[in-house]
C-alpha positions in Angstrom: 139.9 -62.6 125.6 141.9 -65.8 126.2 142.7 -68.4 123.5 140.9 -71.7 123.7 142.7 -74.8 124.7 142.8 -78.2 122.8 140.5 -79.6 125.6 138.0 -76.8 125.1 138.1 -77.3 121.3 137.4 -81.0 121.8 134.3 -80.2 123.8 133.1 -77.7 121.2 133.7 -80.2 118.4 131.8 -82.9 120.4 128.9 -80.6 120.8 128.8 -79.8 117.0 129.0 -83.5 116.2 126.0 -84.1 118.6 124.2 -81.3 116.7 124.6 -83.1 113.4 127.5 -81.0 112.1 130.2 -83.7 112.2 130.6 -83.9 108.4 130.7 -80.2 107.8 133.9 -78.5 106.5 135.7 -76.1 109.0 136.6 -72.5 108.3 138.7 -70.4 110.7 139.2 -66.7 110.9 142.3 -65.1 109.4 142.3 -62.3 112.0 141.2 -61.2 115.5 138.1 -59.3 114.2 136.7 -62.4 112.5 136.1 -60.8 109.2 138.4 -62.9 107.1 138.0 -66.7 106.7 139.7 -69.7 105.1 139.1 -73.4 105.2 141.0 -75.6 107.6 143.5 -77.5 105.5 145.7 -79.4 108.0 145.6 -80.6 111.6 147.6 -79.5 114.6 151.2 -78.4 114.5 153.3 -77.0 117.4 154.9 -73.7 117.0 158.3 -75.3 117.5 157.6 -77.7 114.5 156.4 -74.8 112.4 159.6 -72.9 113.1 161.9 -75.7 112.0 163.8 -74.7 108.8 162.8 -76.4 105.6 164.9 -77.1 102.5 163.9 -75.6 99.2 166.1 -76.1 96.2 169.0 -77.1 98.5 168.7 -73.9 100.6 167.5 -73.7 104.2 164.4 -71.6 104.6 162.7 -70.7 107.9 159.3 -69.2 108.1 158.7 -66.3 110.5 156.0 -67.0 113.0 153.8 -64.1 113.7 150.8 -65.7 115.4 152.0 -66.4 119.0 151.5 -63.3 121.1 153.8 -63.4 124.2 151.3 -61.2 126.0 148.6 -63.8 125.5 150.5 -67.0 125.6 154.1 -68.2 124.9 155.2 -70.0 121.8 155.9 -73.0 124.0 152.3 -73.1 124.9 150.8 -72.5 121.4 149.6 -74.9 118.8 148.5 -74.1 115.3 145.2 -75.3 113.7 144.6 -74.5 110.2 
């Protein structure tokens, strides 16, 4: 299986809008099997932006990024939705 691109997602969204689903909330899967879901809370974010350190209580904190699979696609070619 290959991850969908932003262009493919755009086409899928356009189809759902045409089918009358434009005002529906979006849920996405938490895992590859599709048996865990959560609502989509934010828009697109690049992996590089996600990996930038943030400051909490004056200390630098960097989140680990587990979602880009180099066997599927590189971090440089991955964007986060949700």
